[in-house]
KOLKETOR-640837 format. One record per residue (C-alpha): residue number from 1; residue in three letters; chain; x, y, z. Coordinates in steps of 0.25 Angstrom, whole numbers, plus 5000, padded with zeros to 4 digits. Example, Ala and Ser with C-alpha at 12.3 -4.5 7.8 and 13.67 -1.06 7.14 Angstrom:
BEGIN
+-----+--------+--------+------+------+------+
: num : residu : chaine :   px :   py :   pz :
+-----+--------+--------+------+------+------+
:   1 :    Ala :      A : 5049 : 4982 : 5031 :
:   2 :    Ser :      A : 5055 : 4996 : 5029 :
+-----+--------+--------+------+------+------+
This chain:
BEGIN
+-----+--------+--------+------+------+------+
: num : residu : chaine :   px :   py :   pz :
+-----+--------+--------+------+------+------+
:   1 :    Met :      A : 5000 : 5000 : 5000 :
:   2 :    Asn :      A : 5007 : 5012 : 4995 :
:   3 :    Thr :      A : 5003 : 5027 : 4998 :
:   4 :    Phe :      A : 5000 : 5035 : 4985 :
:   5 :    Lys :      A : 5012 : 5045 : 4983 :
:   6 :    Thr :      A : 5012 : 5048 : 4968 :
:   7 :    Glu :      A : 4997 : 5051 : 4966 :
:   8 :    Lys :      A : 4994 : 5059 : 4979 :
:   9 :    Gln :      A : 4985 : 5069 : 4971 :
:  10 :    Leu :      A : 4976 : 5057 : 4968 :
:  11 :    Phe :      A : 4973 : 5056 : 4982 :
:  12 :    Arg :      A : 4964 : 5068 : 4981 :
:  13 :    Cys :      A : 4955 : 5061 : 4971 :
:  14 :    Leu :      A : 4951 : 5048 : 4976 :
:  15 :    Val :      A : 4937 : 5045 : 4970 :
:  16 :    Thr :      A : 4928 : 5034 : 4974 :
:  17 :    Glu :      A : 4913 : 5030 : 4976 :
:  18 :    Ile :      A : 4904 : 5025 : 4987 :
:  19 :    Lys :      A : 4892 : 5017 : 4984 :
:  20 :    Gly :      A : 4887 : 5014 : 4998 :
:  21 :    Ile :      A : 4892 : 5011 : 5012 :
:  22 :    Ser :      A : 4895 : 4997 : 5017 :
:  23 :    Tyr :      A : 4902 : 4997 : 5031 :
:  24 :    Lys :      A : 4901 : 4990 : 5044 :
:  25 :    Pro :      A : 4906 : 4998 : 5056 :
:  26 :    Phe :      A : 4911 : 4990 : 5069 :
:  27 :    Leu :      A : 4916 : 5002 : 5077 :
:  28 :    Cys :      A : 4902 : 5009 : 5080 :
:  29 :    Lys :      A : 4898 : 5012 : 5094 :
:  30 :    Lys :      A : 4891 : 4999 : 5099 :
:  31 :    Lys :      A : 4879 : 5006 : 5104 :
:  32 :    Leu :      A : 4874 : 5020 : 5102 :
:  33 :    Asn :      A : 4865 : 5028 : 5112 :
:  34 :    Ser :      A : 4851 : 5028 : 5107 :
:  35 :    Phe :      A : 4841 : 5039 : 5109 :
:  36 :    Asn :      A : 4826 : 5042 : 5105 :
:  37 :    Phe :      A : 4825 : 5053 : 5095 :
:  38 :    Glu :      A : 4819 : 5062 : 5105 :
:  39 :    Asp :      A : 4832 : 5061 : 5113 :
:  40 :    Leu :      A : 4840 : 5066 : 5101 :
:  41 :    Glu :      A : 4845 : 5078 : 5109 :
:  42 :    Lys :      A : 4851 : 5070 : 5120 :
:  43 :    Ala :      A : 4858 : 5061 : 5110 :
:  44 :    Leu :      A : 4864 : 5072 : 5103 :
:  45 :    Lys :      A : 4869 : 5078 : 5115 :
:  46 :    Ser :      A : 4875 : 5066 : 5121 :
:  47 :    Tyr :      A : 4880 : 5057 : 5109 :
:  48 :    Gly :      A : 4888 : 5059 : 5096 :
:  49 :    Val :      A : 4881 : 5046 : 5091 :
:  50 :    Phe :      A : 4868 : 5039 : 5095 :
:  51 :    Leu :      A : 4855 : 5032 : 5090 :
:  52 :    Ile :      A : 4842 : 5039 : 5089 :
:  53 :    Glu :      A : 4829 : 5031 : 5088 :
:  54 :    Lys :      A : 4815 : 5036 : 5083 :
:  55 :    Glu :      A : 4804 : 5027 : 5080 :
:  56 :    Lys :      A : 4812 : 5014 : 5080 :
:  57 :    Cys :      A : 4822 : 5021 : 5070 :
:  58 :    Lys :      A : 4836 : 5022 : 5075 :
:  59 :    Ile :      A : 4847 : 5031 : 5069 :
:  60 :    Ala :      A : 4862 : 5032 : 5073 :
:  61 :    Val :      A : 4866 : 5047 : 5075 :
:  62 :    Ser :      A : 4880 : 5053 : 5076 :
:  63 :    Lys :      A : 4882 : 5068 : 5079 :
:  64 :    Trp :      A : 4894 : 5077 : 5074 :
:  65 :    Val :      A : 4898 : 5088 : 5084 :
:  66 :    Ser :      A : 4903 : 5096 : 5072 :
:  67 :    Pro :      A : 4902 : 5095 : 5057 :
:  68 :    Lys :      A : 4917 : 5093 : 5057 :
:  69 :    Arg :      A : 4921 : 5078 : 5057 :
:  70 :    Thr :      A : 4934 : 5080 : 5065 :
:  71 :    Arg :      A : 4926 : 5084 : 5077 :
:  72 :    Ser :      A : 4921 : 5073 : 5087 :
:  73 :    Tyr :      A : 4922 : 5061 : 5078 :
:  74 :    Pro :      A : 4909 : 5062 : 5070 :
:  75 :    Tyr :      A : 4913 : 5051 : 5061 :
:  76 :    Ala :      A : 4915 : 5042 : 5072 :
:  77 :    Arg :      A : 4901 : 5045 : 5077 :
:  78 :    Val :      A : 4895 : 5043 : 5063 :
:  79 :    Tyr :      A : 4903 : 5030 : 5062 :
:  80 :    Asp :      A : 4896 : 5025 : 5075 :
:  81 :    Thr :      A : 4882 : 5026 : 5068 :
:  82 :    Leu :      A : 4886 : 5018 : 5056 :
:  83 :    Cys :      A : 4881 : 5005 : 5063 :
:  84 :    Tyr :      A : 4867 : 5010 : 5062 :
:  85 :    Pro :      A : 4859 : 5010 : 5049 :
:  86 :    Val :      A : 4854 : 5024 : 5051 :
:  87 :    Arg :      A : 4864 : 5035 : 5055 :
:  88 :    Ile :      A : 4863 : 5050 : 5056 :
:  89 :    Thr :      A : 4874 : 5060 : 5059 :
:  90 :    Ile :      A : 4871 : 5074 : 5064 :
:  91 :    Ile :      A : 4881 : 5085 : 5060 :
:  92 :    Pro :      A : 4881 : 5100 : 5063 :
:  93 :    Phe :      A : 4881 : 5108 : 5051 :
:  94 :    Met :      A : 4891 : 5118 : 5057 :
:  95 :    Lys :      A : 4898 : 5119 : 5071 :
:  96 :    Asp :      A : 4903 : 5133 : 5076 :
:  97 :    Glu :      A : 4910 : 5132 : 5089 :
:  98 :    Gly :      A : 4912 : 5147 : 5089 :
:  99 :    Ala :      A : 4922 : 5157 : 5084 :
: 100 :    Asp :      A : 4932 : 5150 : 5094 :
: 101 :    Gly :      A : 4929 : 5137 : 5089 :
: 102 :    Asp :      A : 4927 : 5129 : 5076 :
: 103 :    Arg :      A : 4916 : 5129 : 5065 :
: 104 :    Asp :      A : 4913 : 5117 : 5056 :
: 105 :    Phe :      A : 4903 : 5115 : 5045 :
: 106 :    Leu :      A : 4897 : 5102 : 5039 :
: 107 :    Gln :      A : 4904 : 5098 : 5027 :
: 108 :    Trp :      A : 4900 : 5090 : 5015 :
: 109 :    Asp :      A : 4910 : 5078 : 5017 :
: 110 :    Thr :      A : 4903 : 5075 : 5030 :
: 111 :    Ile :      A : 4890 : 5074 : 5024 :
: 112 :    Ser :      A : 4896 : 5066 : 5013 :
: 113 :    Leu :      A : 4902 : 5055 : 5022 :
: 114 :    Met :      A : 4889 : 5054 : 5030 :
: 115 :    Ser :      A : 4881 : 5052 : 5017 :
: 116 :    Leu :      A : 4891 : 5041 : 5012 :
: 117 :    Leu :      A : 4890 : 5034 : 5025 :
: 118 :    Gly :      A : 4875 : 5034 : 5026 :
: 119 :    Val :      A : 4874 : 5044 : 5038 :
: 120 :    Tyr :      A : 4863 : 5054 : 5038 :
: 121 :    Val :      A : 4867 : 5068 : 5042 :
: 122 :    Ile :      A : 4859 : 5078 : 5050 :
: 123 :    Ile :      A : 4865 : 5092 : 5049 :
: 124 :    Gly :      A : 4863 : 5099 : 5062 :
: 125 :    Tyr :      A : 4867 : 5112 : 5069 :
: 126 :    Tyr :      A : 4871 : 5117 : 5083 :
: 127 :    Ser :      A : 4861 : 5125 : 5090 :
: 128 :    Lys :      A : 4866 : 5126 : 5105 :
: 129 :    Ala :      A : 4880 : 5127 : 5111 :
: 130 :    Ile :      A : 4887 : 5133 : 5124 :
: 131 :    Lys :      A : 4898 : 5143 : 5124 :
: 132 :    Asn :      A : 4912 : 5137 : 5126 :
: 133 :    Lys :      A : 4918 : 5143 : 5139 :
: 134 :    Asn :      A : 4932 : 5142 : 5134 :
: 135 :    Tyr :      A : 4930 : 5151 : 5122 :
: 136 :    Glu :      A : 4923 : 5164 : 5119 :
: 137 :    Asn :      A : 4918 : 5160 : 5106 :
: 138 :    Lys :      A : 4915 : 5145 : 5106 :
: 139 :    Ile :      A : 4904 : 5136 : 5109 :
: 140 :    Thr :      A : 4903 : 5122 : 5113 :
: 141 :    Ser :      A : 4892 : 5111 : 5116 :
: 142 :    Gln :      A : 4885 : 5114 : 5103 :
: 143 :    Thr :      A : 4871 : 5106 : 5102 :
: 144 :    Leu :      A : 4864 : 5103 : 5089 :
: 145 :    Asp :      A : 4850 : 5107 : 5086 :
: 146 :    Val :      A : 4843 : 5095 : 5091 :
: 147 :    Asp :      A : 4829 : 5099 : 5086 :
: 148 :    Tyr :      A : 4835 : 5100 : 5072 :
: 149 :    Ile :      A : 4842 : 5087 : 5072 :
: 150 :    Lys :      A : 4829 : 5080 : 5077 :
: 151 :    Lys :      A : 4822 : 5086 : 5066 :
: 152 :    Glu :      A : 4832 : 5080 : 5056 :
: 153 :    Ile :      A : 4832 : 5067 : 5062 :
: 154 :    Glu :      A : 4817 : 5066 : 5061 :
: 155 :    Glu :      A : 4818 : 5069 : 5047 :
: 156 :    Phe :      A : 4829 : 5058 : 5045 :
: 157 :    Phe :      A : 4819 : 5048 : 5051 :
: 158 :    Ser :      A : 4810 : 5049 : 5039 :
: 159 :    Phe :      A : 4821 : 5051 : 5028 :
: 160 :    Lys :      A : 4822 : 5039 : 5019 :
: 161 :    Ser :      A : 4835 : 5041 : 5010 :
: 162 :    Asp :      A : 4850 : 5039 : 5012 :
: 163 :    Ala :      A : 4860 : 5048 : 5020 :
: 164 :    Leu :      A : 4865 : 5055 : 5008 :
: 165 :    His :      A : 4851 : 5061 : 5004 :
: 166 :    Trp :      A : 4848 : 5064 : 5019 :
: 167 :    Asn :      A : 4862 : 5071 : 5020 :
: 168 :    Leu :      A : 4860 : 5079 : 5008 :
: 169 :    Lys :      A : 4846 : 5084 : 5013 :
: 170 :    Gln :      A : 4853 : 5088 : 5026 :
: 171 :    Leu :      A : 4863 : 5097 : 5018 :
: 172 :    Glu :      A : 4851 : 5103 : 5011 :
: 173 :    Lys :      A : 4847 : 5108 : 5025 :
: 174 :    Ile :      A : 4861 : 5115 : 5027 :
: 175 :    Glu :      A : 4855 : 5129 : 5026 :
: 176 :    Thr :      A : 4845 : 5127 : 5037 :
: 177 :    Ile :      A : 4855 : 5120 : 5046 :
: 178 :    Ser :      A : 4866 : 5131 : 5044 :
: 179 :    Glu :      A : 4856 : 5142 : 5047 :
: 180 :    Lys :      A : 4852 : 5135 : 5060 :
: 181 :    Ala :      A : 4867 : 5133 : 5063 :
: 182 :    Ile :      A : 4871 : 5147 : 5061 :
: 183 :    Ala :      A : 4859 : 5152 : 5068 :
: 184 :    Ser :      A : 4862 : 5144 : 5080 :
: 185 :    Tyr :      A : 4877 : 5148 : 5081 :
: 186 :    Lys :      A : 4872 : 5163 : 5080 :
: 187 :    Asp :      A : 4863 : 5160 : 5091 :
: 188 :    Leu :      A : 4874 : 5154 : 5099 :
: 189 :    Ser :      A : 4883 : 5165 : 5096 :
: 190 :    Glu :      A : 4873 : 5175 : 5103 :
: 191 :    Lys :      A : 4869 : 5166 : 5114 :
: 192 :    Leu :      A : 4883 : 5162 : 5118 :
: 193 :    Ser :      A : 4891 : 5175 : 5114 :
: 194 :    Val :      A : 4900 : 5166 : 5105 :
: 195 :    Lys :      A : 4906 : 5171 : 5092 :
: 196 :    Phe :      A : 4905 : 5160 : 5081 :
: 197 :    His :      A : 4912 : 5159 : 5067 :
: 198 :    Ser :      A : 4907 : 5168 : 5056 :
: 199 :    Phe :      A : 4892 : 5165 : 5054 :
: 200 :    Glu :      A : 4894 : 5172 : 5040 :
: 201 :    Glu :      A : 4905 : 5162 : 5036 :
: 202 :    Ala :      A : 4896 : 5150 : 5041 :
: 203 :    Glu :      A : 4884 : 5156 : 5033 :
: 204 :    Lys :      A : 4893 : 5157 : 5021 :
: 205 :    Arg :      A : 4898 : 5143 : 5022 :
: 206 :    Ile :      A : 4884 : 5138 : 5024 :
: 207 :    Lys :      A : 4879 : 5146 : 5012 :
: 208 :    Glu :      A : 4889 : 5139 : 5003 :
: 209 :    Ile :      A : 4884 : 5125 : 5008 :
: 210 :    Ile :      A : 4870 : 5129 : 5006 :
: 211 :    Glu :      A : 4872 : 5134 : 4992 :
: 212 :    Asp :      A : 4878 : 5120 : 4987 :
: 213 :    Tyr :      A : 4881 : 5111 : 4999 :
: 214 :    Gln :      A : 4885 : 5099 : 4991 :
: 215 :    Ser :      A : 4895 : 5106 : 4982 :
: 216 :    Phe :      A : 4900 : 5115 : 4993 :
: 217 :    Ser :      A : 4902 : 5104 : 5004 :
: 218 :    Arg :      A : 4908 : 5094 : 4995 :
: 219 :    Asn :      A : 4918 : 5104 : 4990 :
: 220 :    Leu :      A : 4921 : 5108 : 5004 :
: 221 :    Ala :      A : 4923 : 5093 : 5008 :
: 222 :    Lys :      A : 4933 : 5092 : 4996 :
: 223 :    Arg :      A : 4941 : 5104 : 5000 :
: 224 :    Ala :      A : 4941 : 5099 : 5015 :
: 225 :    Gln :      A : 4946 : 5086 : 5009 :
: 226 :    Glu :      A : 4957 : 5092 : 5001 :
: 227 :    Arg :      A : 4962 : 5099 : 5014 :
: 228 :    Glu :      A : 4961 : 5087 : 5022 :
: 229 :    Ile :      A : 4970 : 5079 : 5012 :
: 230 :    Asn :      A : 4981 : 5088 : 5016 :
: 231 :    Ile :      A : 4979 : 5087 : 5031 :
: 232 :    Val :      A : 4983 : 5075 : 5041 :
: 233 :    Gln :      A : 4974 : 5075 : 5053 :
: 234 :    Pro :      A : 4980 : 5072 : 5067 :
: 235 :    Lys :      A : 4973 : 5059 : 5068 :
: 236 :    Glu :      A : 4978 : 5054 : 5054 :
: 237 :    Asn :      A : 4992 : 5047 : 5052 :
: 238 :    Ile :      A : 4993 : 5047 : 5037 :
: 239 :    Ser :      A : 5004 : 5042 : 5028 :
: 240 :    Gly :      A : 4997 : 5042 : 5015 :
: 241 :    Asn :      A : 4989 : 5052 : 5007 :
: 242 :    Lys :      A : 4976 : 5058 : 5010 :
: 243 :    Ala :      A : 4965 : 5057 : 4999 :
: 244 :    Ser :      A : 4952 : 5064 : 4995 :
: 245 :    Ile :      A : 4941 : 5054 : 4991 :
: 246 :    Thr :      A : 4929 : 5057 : 4983 :
: 247 :    Ile :      A : 4918 : 5047 : 4985 :
: 248 :    Lys :      A : 4906 : 5046 : 4975 :
: 249 :    Asn :      A : 4893 : 5040 : 4981 :
: 250 :    Tyr :      A : 4882 : 5033 : 4974 :
: 251 :    Leu :      A : 4874 : 5046 : 4971 :
: 252 :    Gly :      A : 4886 : 5052 : 4965 :
: 253 :    Gly :      A : 4890 : 5062 : 4976 :
: 254 :    Leu :      A : 4904 : 5065 : 4979 :
: 255 :    Tyr :      A : 4910 : 5064 : 4993 :
: 256 :    Tyr :      A : 4924 : 5069 : 4997 :
: 257 :    Phe :      A : 4933 : 5063 : 5008 :
: 258 :    Thr :      A : 4947 : 5063 : 5012 :
: 259 :    Cys :      A : 4955 : 5050 : 5015 :
: 260 :    Asp :      A : 4966 : 5051 : 5026 :
: 261 :    Glu :      A : 4976 : 5042 : 5018 :
: 262 :    Val :      A : 4976 : 5034 : 5005 :
: 263 :    Glu :      A : 4986 : 5023 : 5001 :
: 264 :    Ile :      A : 4986 : 5014 : 4989 :
: 265 :    Asp :      A : 4989 : 5000 : 4985 :
: 266 :    Glu :      A : 4992 : 5003 : 4970 :
: 267 :    Lys :      A : 4994 : 4988 : 4967 :
: 268 :    Asn :      A : 4980 : 4984 : 4972 :
: 269 :    Lys :      A : 4974 : 4997 : 4968 :
: 270 :    Ile :      A : 4969 : 4999 : 4983 :
: 271 :    Leu :      A : 4968 : 5013 : 4989 :
: 272 :    Tyr :      A : 4968 : 5013 : 5004 :
: 273 :    Leu :      A : 4959 : 5024 : 5010 :
: 274 :    Ile :      A : 4964 : 5027 : 5024 :
: 275 :    Glu :      A : 4958 : 5034 : 5036 :
: 276 :    Ala :      A : 4968 : 5037 : 5046 :
: 277 :    Lys :      A : 4968 : 5039 : 5061 :
: 278 :    His :      A : 4979 : 5042 : 5071 :
: 279 :    Ser :      A : 4981 : 5042 : 5086 :
: 280 :    Ser :      A : 4995 : 5048 : 5091 :
: 281 :    Lys :      A : 4993 : 5044 : 5105 :
: 282 :    Lys :      A : 4982 : 5033 : 5106 :
: 283 :    Ser :      A : 4984 : 5019 : 5102 :
: 284 :    Leu :      A : 4972 : 5020 : 5091 :
: 285 :    Pro :      A : 4964 : 5032 : 5085 :
: 286 :    Ser :      A : 4951 : 5033 : 5093 :
: 287 :    Leu :      A : 4939 : 5025 : 5089 :
: 288 :    Asn :      A : 4932 : 5038 : 5084 :
: 289 :    Asp :      A : 4944 : 5041 : 5075 :
: 290 :    Ile :      A : 4943 : 5027 : 5070 :
: 291 :    Lys :      A : 4928 : 5028 : 5067 :
: 292 :    Asp :      A : 4931 : 5042 : 5061 :
: 293 :    Ser :      A : 4940 : 5035 : 5051 :
: 294 :    Leu :      A : 4930 : 5024 : 5049 :
: 295 :    Leu :      A : 4919 : 5033 : 5043 :
: 296 :    Lys :      A : 4928 : 5036 : 5031 :
: 297 :    Ile :      A : 4933 : 5021 : 5030 :
: 298 :    Ile :      A : 4918 : 5018 : 5028 :
: 299 :    Leu :      A : 4918 : 5026 : 5016 :
: 300 :    Tyr :      A : 4931 : 5020 : 5011 :
: 301 :    Cys :      A : 4925 : 5006 : 5013 :
: 302 :    Asn :      A : 4914 : 5009 : 5003 :
: 303 :    Leu :      A : 4922 : 5016 : 4991 :
: 304 :    Thr :      A : 4922 : 5011 : 4977 :
: 305 :    Asn :      A : 4928 : 5015 : 4964 :
: 306 :    Leu :      A : 4940 : 5022 : 4971 :
: 307 :    Lys :      A : 4949 : 5030 : 4961 :
: 308 :    Val :      A : 4961 : 5038 : 4963 :
: 309 :    Gly :      A : 4963 : 5046 : 4951 :
: 310 :    Glu :      A : 4960 : 5036 : 4939 :
: 311 :    Lys :      A : 4964 : 5024 : 4947 :
: 312 :    Arg :      A : 4954 : 5015 : 4954 :
: 313 :    Tyr :      A : 4957 : 5008 : 4968 :
: 314 :    Thr :      A : 4951 : 5000 : 4978 :
: 315 :    Ser :      A : 4949 : 5007 : 4991 :
: 316 :    Lys :      A : 4953 : 5001 : 5004 :
: 317 :    Pro :      A : 4950 : 5009 : 5017 :
: 318 :    Leu :      A : 4960 : 5009 : 5028 :
: 319 :    Leu :      A : 4959 : 5015 : 5042 :
: 320 :    Lys :      A : 4973 : 5018 : 5048 :
: 321 :    Leu :      A : 4975 : 5020 : 5063 :
: 322 :    Thr :      A : 4988 : 5025 : 5068 :
: 323 :    Ser :      A : 4994 : 5027 : 5082 :
: 324 :    Pro :      A : 5008 : 5027 : 5087 :
: 325 :    Val :      A : 5004 : 5020 : 5099 :
: 326 :    Phe :      A : 4996 : 5009 : 5094 :
: 327 :    Asp :      A : 4998 : 4995 : 5100 :
: 328 :    Phe :      A : 4987 : 4985 : 5099 :
: 329 :    Gln :      A : 4991 : 4977 : 5111 :
: 330 :    Lys :      A : 4989 : 4990 : 5120 :
: 331 :    Leu :      A : 4976 : 4994 : 5115 :
: 332 :    Asn :      A : 4964 : 4993 : 5125 :
: 333 :    Gln :      A : 4953 : 4983 : 5122 :
: 334 :    Asn :      A : 4944 : 4994 : 5117 :
: 335 :    Lys :      A : 4954 : 4998 : 5106 :
: 336 :    Lys :      A : 4956 : 4984 : 5102 :
: 337 :    Asn :      A : 4941 : 4982 : 5100 :
: 338 :    Ile :      A : 4941 : 4995 : 5092 :
: 339 :    Leu :      A : 4951 : 4989 : 5083 :
: 340 :    Ser :      A : 4944 : 4975 : 5082 :
: 341 :    Leu :      A : 4931 : 4982 : 5077 :
: 342 :    Leu :      A : 4939 : 4991 : 5068 :
: 343 :    Glu :      A : 4945 : 4978 : 5062 :
: 344 :    Lys :      A : 4932 : 4972 : 5060 :
: 345 :    Glu :      A : 4926 : 4985 : 5054 :
: 346 :    Ala :      A : 4938 : 4985 : 5044 :
: 347 :    Glu :      A : 4936 : 4970 : 5040 :
: 348 :    Glu :      A : 4921 : 4972 : 5038 :
: 349 :    Asn :      A : 4923 : 4984 : 5030 :
: 350 :    Ser :      A : 4936 : 4981 : 5022 :
: 351 :    Phe :      A : 4945 : 4992 : 5027 :
: 352 :    Leu :      A : 4959 : 4992 : 5033 :
: 353 :    Val :      A : 4963 : 4997 : 5047 :
: 354 :    Lys :      A : 4978 : 5000 : 5050 :
: 355 :    Ile :      A : 4984 : 5003 : 5063 :
: 356 :    Asn :      A : 4998 : 5009 : 5062 :
: 357 :    Glu :      A : 4999 : 5002 : 5048 :
: 358 :    Gln :      A : 4995 : 4988 : 5054 :
: 359 :    Ser :      A : 4982 : 4983 : 5049 :
: 360 :    Leu :      A : 4970 : 4980 : 5058 :
: 361 :    Asn :      A : 4963 : 4971 : 5048 :
: 362 :    Lys :      A : 4964 : 4956 : 5048 :
: 363 :    Gly :      A : 4972 : 4951 : 5037 :
: 364 :    Gln :      A : 4979 : 4964 : 5035 :
: 365 :    Arg :      A : 4988 : 4963 : 5047 :
+-----+--------+--------+------+------+------+
């Protein structure tokens, strides 16, 4: 298996297709807390992933604390719902922590990934918060508008189509949601005496999304993807080349993602699509880090017709875990159990796992 060196630019144009998702997860939480629909507010306040029941219908729900995927492991929460046939994820359209904090907006690639995975998205907004005592212009403990989320879930119970069509309908409501979000932050600014990031800039950004949300969001995701290609995150220990992947689904839609690392077996025409997680102090990356990577591995396990430039390859997903202090014999039983389940998941779904270049898969050691 040799790393691409002479065709580096081709890593920016991997093109492939996805016709459906077939995947069996093994690392989902064994049991999720279950709530009646009337207790949704309690569930949202207490848990990041849970079950909601209404009239004998049960759905698995995950919640994002920010539209940015690098905060609080939202992918890991979504992963924990994949053992259930019907799953929803709730994502705030924007999160503004105040002028002394961060501000994030929902991006198209997030909706794309959820649509491909068959996860129904509910786009919400924050309506309540308290002032952060440590900063003059920062808020904390932001709370979603529960009445709005309830209304959307009630509509979902009578919806009969797939996740992609539902998610496109959600994006059609961006204007209404964004107006509510900005109105809430203006109200919080007055009530809490906190300055927020420019509302004019937010409204300009929202206007662009409303004018052509599909084109804008996809281009934004592609630009973000190109930036990410040149960045090595602290939790990635990468030796090969990053790559952008354009995925075409069965309806003809295009989705843009970034793969941590790509390696090639030119002799057998195999392209290894690698998701990497690194821990510098612990024996293994955390379970949430592993689940975070597995969400992308699920996509890679279902790719067909992969081309690099004009060359066609068979794709092989690889999860690469690295740690300078890894020692299997010194792992506690919980971590050994995690690796055992990860091995089963890899075997069941035909992907590879390596820990410090040593294969976890049976028959590959």
